[in-house]
N, C-alpha and C positions, 0 to 999 in steps of 0.2 A: 780488470776483469779476468777471471780465471780462464785458462786455456784448456778447455775440456768439454765434457758432455754430461748431461743429467739424464739418468735412466728413466725411461717412461714405461717400457715393457721389456721383459726378458723373453726372447724367443727360444733360445737354447744356450748351451754353455759358450758358444762362440759368436752368437749374433744377438744384438739387442736393438730395440727402437729407443732413440734418445732425442733430446733437444740440444741444439748447439747454443752458442753465446747470443745468437740473434733470435732465439726461441723457435728456430725452424726445425721441423722433425726430420731426422736422418736415420739411416740404417748404419749401425756401427759394427764392424767385424774385427775380431781379434781372438787369438788362441786363449780359450778359457775366460774370455772377458765377461761372460754372463754368469760364471760359476759363483754362487753365493750372493749374487747381486739382488737388490730389491729396488722398487720404485723410489725415485728421488736421490739415489746414490750418485755420487760424482765420480766420473772416470777421466783421468788425466789424458791429455792428447797423446803423450808418448806411449801409452799402453794400447793405442789403437793402430791396427794394421791397415784398415781401409774404411772409408765411409762412402756412402752414396745416397742420393736423394731420389725418392719416388715422387713424381710430380702431382699425382692425384690420389684421392681417397680410395678409388677402386683398386689401383695398383698396390697401395699400402695394405689393404685388406687381403688381396690375393697373395701377397708375399707372406703375411702372417699365417694364412691358411696353409701355404706351401710348407712353411717351417714345421707345421703340425704333423705332416705325414711323410716328410722326407728325413732320412737319417742325418744326424749331425756330421757323420763321416762324409756323406755325399755332399752336403752343403759346403763343408770345408774344402773338399776337393774341387767342387764347381767354382768356388771363389778363386782358386788357383787357376783353373782353366780359363775363366773369364779375364783374369789378369794377363795370362799368356796371350789370349786373343787380342787384347788391347795393345799389347806390345808388338804384335805381329801385323797390325793394320795401321793405315795412315790417317784414320778418322776417329774421332771420339765415338764410343759406343753409347747408345741410349741405355740408361740404367735398367730399362725394362728387361734387358737380356738376362738379368739375375732371376727374374721370374720365368720368362718364356723358355730359356735354354735349360735351366735347372729342372723345370717341370717336364720338359721333353725327354731329357736324359733319364730322369727317374722312371718315367713311364716306359721308355725303351728297354731299360734294364729289367723292369718287371715283366715285360713281354717276353724277353729272352728266357727268364727263369721259369716262366709258365709255358714255354714252347709255342707261343703265339707270334708268328712272324708277320710283318707288314712289309710288302714290297714297295719299291719306289720306281714307278715306270718312267719318271722324268729325270732320271739320274744323268743321262748323257746331256740333255738340254741344260740342266743345272750347271754342270761342269763347263759347258760352252758359254753360258751367260755370265757366270761368276767364277772365273778361273782362279783368281787370287784367294777368294773366300773358300773355294773348294780345296786348295792346297792347305790352308790353315785348318779346315775341318778334318782333313786326312790326318794331320798331326794330332788333333784332338782325339780322334778315334784311337790312334796309337797310344796316347796317354791313358785313355780309359782301359785299353787292353793291358798295358804294363802295370798300372797302379791299382786297378780294381779287378784285374783278371777276368774281364768281361769282353767277349768277342762280339762287338756290334757288327751287323751285316753291312755290306758295302753301301746299301741304300741309305743308311744313316748319315753317311758323309754328305749326301745331297741335302738332307733335312737340316743338318747342322750348318752347312754353308748358307742356306736360306736364312737361318736365324742370325748368322753373322752379318749378312748383307742387310737384313731387316734392321738390325741395331745400328749399322753404319749409316743407312739411308734414312733412318727415323721413320720407317714405314712399318705397318703392322705385318707380322708374319703371314697372316691370312691373305693380305693383299699381294705380298711378294709371291707366295705360293700360287695364288690365283693367276698371276701373270705367267709363271712357268707352265702351269697346266694349259693355259690358253694358247701359248706358243706351241706346245706339243700338239694341241688340237688342230692348229693351223697346218702343222707339218703333216699330220694324218690326212687332212683335206688335200694337200698338194700331192701326196703320194697316190691318193685315190684318183684325183682328177687327171694327173699326168701319167698314171700307170707306171710309176717308178718306185724304187726303194732308195731313199737317200742314204748316202754313205755318211754315217754320223760323225766320223773322225776326219772328214775332208775339210779343206780350207773353205770351200764354197759354202758348205753347210754351217760351219762356225760363223762365218761372216753373215750369213742370212739370219740365223736366230738372233745374233746380236743386233742386226738391223731392226728386226721386229721389236726387240726390247727397247731400243732407242726410239722407235716410232711411237710406242706406247708412252714412253717418258715425255716425248715432245708433245704428244696430245694432251697429257696431264698438265704440262706447264704452259701450254698455249703457244709454244714455239712454232713458227711457220717456216717451211723450207721453200726455196725459190722454185717456181714451176717452169721447167724447160719445155715450153709449148711445142716448139718445132720437133724436139726429140720425141715428145709424147706422140705426136701424129705419125712420125716415122715408125716408132715401135708398134703402134696400133696396126699399121699396114703390114709390117714385116713379120710380126710375131702375134697374130691375133689370138692364138690359144693362150699364150702366157698373159697377154694384155687383159683378156677376158677374166682369167683366173685372178689376176692382180686386183681387178675391181670387185670380184667376189670376196676376196680377203678383206678389202677395204670396207665393204658393207658389213662383214662379220665384225671387224674392229669397231665400226661405228655403232652397231646394234649392241654389242657386248659392253662397250665402255660408255655408251650413250654420249659420245662426243663426235664432233665433226672431224673427218679425216681430210687433210689437204689433198687436192687433186694430184699434186706433185708426187705423192707417195706411189701412185700407179706406175710412174716411170721407173722409180727405183726398184719396186717390187718386180716389175716386168723384166728388168735386166737380171735380177737375181734368178728368177724363174727360168729365163732362157738359158742361163748357164747350166741349170739342172737338165734341161731338155737336150742341150748340146752334149752333155755327158751321156745321156741315155742313147742318143744317136751314135756316138762314137763307140759305145759299148756294143750296140747291136751290129755295127759294122766291123767289130773286131779290132778296132784301132787301139 
């Protein structure tokens, strides 16, 4: 059996849709690999730089449409970027990132050129929730600056980090972004209820937002944490303000995610909230 691919559709000079030896449809990437090619041509494996498989028909059609309105130069560059990301993380990326991140960067560059800026109000939360992905995203933005001479705003680091995490966790970008926005909403609720401004770069804040993310993930997987009943009763008596707010957050989680929240979460949330209150008191007393 020949080791290679049969052309099904040429998307541009560097990207084609082909079938492999098992008749599975794949995306084949290589410098000039599509130039002069036509349907049913054979391409030897040694001429291929990268292949990836899009699992469903919708993704395949989305990728074909994307190739129709994104320049070959950007597509080639984004293939390099995605290879760099894969080398930088310790989990395989869902191949959907070739669609989602390429489309996002293409649109971001278009916004820059037309003077249309989009802010990212959840940048601090994103860095706190996904620190490793944020570091990689920072390097991606630097690559774009150096190679394409495009200065993306800092907020784009956060969006790119979410795309990286989405591909690593095999979750949709929409879902991952929704969690970040929801956590930021909870933070706003806390600041309003406790009449404080949380220090976004403090250890307590970073631990808290990560706890919220882990809580959401536990709810989705059905993982149950042990309920320390005696501690819960003690916290309810000693810190009624924080305990009440913890239950308000739990109700918000339950209503938004439409899942039950274990009662034990009230204990852990109360302890986090009390740390914020203690910080508020120490600040007011000038400590």
